[in-house]
C-alpha positions in Angstrom: -1.7 -14.4 -25.9 -0.4 -12.7 -22.3 -1.8 -9.0 -21.6 1.4 -6.8 -21.0 3.1 -5.9 -17.6 1.9 -2.7 -15.8 3.9 0.9 -15.8 5.2 1.8 -12.2 2.9 5.1 -13.1 -0.4 2.3 -13.0 0.6 0.5 -9.9 1.8 3.4 -8.2 -1.6 5.9 -8.6 -2.8 2.7 -7.3 -1.0 2.1 -4.3 -1.1 5.5 -3.2 -4.3 5.5 -3.5 -4.9 4.2 -0.7 -2.5 7.0 1.3 -5.0 9.1 0.8 -8.0 9.9 3.9 -11.0 9.8 1.2 -10.5 6.0 -0.5 -9.0 4.7 2.9 -12.7 5.7 4.7 -14.3 4.1 1.5 -15.1 0.8 2.0 -16.4 0.2 -1.6 -13.2 1.7 -2.7 -10.9 -0.3 -0.5 -12.8 -3.3 -1.4 -12.0 -2.5 -4.8 -8.2 -2.6 -4.1 -7.3 -5.9 -2.1 -7.8 -8.5 -3.0 -9.3 -11.4 -2.0 -6.9 -13.0 0.4 -5.5 -10.1 1.1 -2.2 -9.9 3.9 -0.5 -7.2 5.2 2.8 -7.4 7.6 2.1 -4.3 10.1 5.7 -2.1 10.7 4.6 -3.1 14.8 4.8 -6.7 13.7 1.1 -7.0 13.7 -0.4 -9.6 10.8 -3.2 -8.3 9.2 -6.0 -10.2 6.5 -8.1 -8.1 4.7 -11.5 -8.1 6.3 -9.2 -6.3 9.7 -7.2 -3.9 7.7 -11.0 -2.8 5.6 -12.3 -1.9 9.3 -9.3 -0.1 10.6 -9.5 1.7 8.0 -12.1 2.8 7.9 -12.4 3.4 11.3 -8.7 6.1 11.3 -9.1 9.5 12.7 -8.4 12.8 11.3 -5.8 13.0 13.2 -4.0 10.2 11.5 -3.4 12.5 8.3 -0.2 13.5 8.6 1.0 14.1 5.0 3.3 11.1 3.9 5.9 11.8 1.4 7.0 9.0 -0.4 9.9 8.3 -2.6 12.5 5.1 -4.9 9.6 3.6 -6.5 10.2 1.0 -8.2 8.6 -2.3 -9.6 9.4 -5.6 -10.6 7.5 -8.4 -12.2 7.7 -11.4 -10.1 4.8 -13.5 -13.0 2.5 -13.0 -15.9 -0.8 -11.6 -14.0 2.2 -10.1 -10.3 4.1 -6.9 -9.5 6.3 -6.0 -7.2 6.9 -3.0 -5.7 8.8 -1.3 -3.3 9.2 2.3 -2.0 9.5 4.3 0.8 7.8 6.7 3.1 8.6 9.5 5.4 5.3 11.2 8.0 6.5 13.9 10.6 4.1 12.2 13.7 2.2 15.0 15.4 5.3 14.8 18.2 7.2 16.1 16.3 9.4 12.6 15.2 9.3 11.5 11.9 8.6 7.9 10.7 10.6 6.2 7.8 9.2 3.0 6.1 10.3 0.6 3.8 7.6 -0.8 2.2 6.7 -3.2 -0.4 3.3 -4.7 -2.4 2.2 -7.3 -4.6 -0.2 -6.2 -6.5 -1.7 -9.3 -9.0 -4.2 -8.6 -12.0 -7.5 -9.5 -10.9 -9.4 -10.1 -15.0 -9.0 -6.7 -15.8 -7.8 -4.4 -13.4 -5.1 -5.0 -10.1 -5.5 -4.9 -6.7 -3.3 -5.3 -3.7 -3.0 -9.3 -2.7 0.4 -8.5 -0.1 1.8 -5.5 2.0 4.1 -5.1 4.7 5.6 -1.9 6.1 9.1 -2.1 8.0 10.8 1.0 9.9 13.8 2.1 9.2 16.4 5.0 9.1 15.9 7.9 7.2 17.8 7.3 3.8 21.0 8.1 2.7 
């Protein structure tokens, strides 16, 4: 028997948890959300692995907590135990500049829970 794939609202809630400062600054919370073997291709072009990204998140400054706006979520099944989530983010930086990013995450079922295996952010122009 196969387990049904998650609904967009379930994966979106997990993804957005990683946007919240109280989650980003909790080692246990981030470890629960990121799968072993997690990799991120950052918008800067830097490749981050699970241990590195956890340490970076724990060290984030509260000044980095600008309000992140998200939209255009889409969820695509890529295997019986994996989904691809894509969406856009927009943030107004402290200097007044705007940053628009296309984001994609692969979430995989690990036992009874979903964990992020891969994430990529690509800086882009504002959506039209």
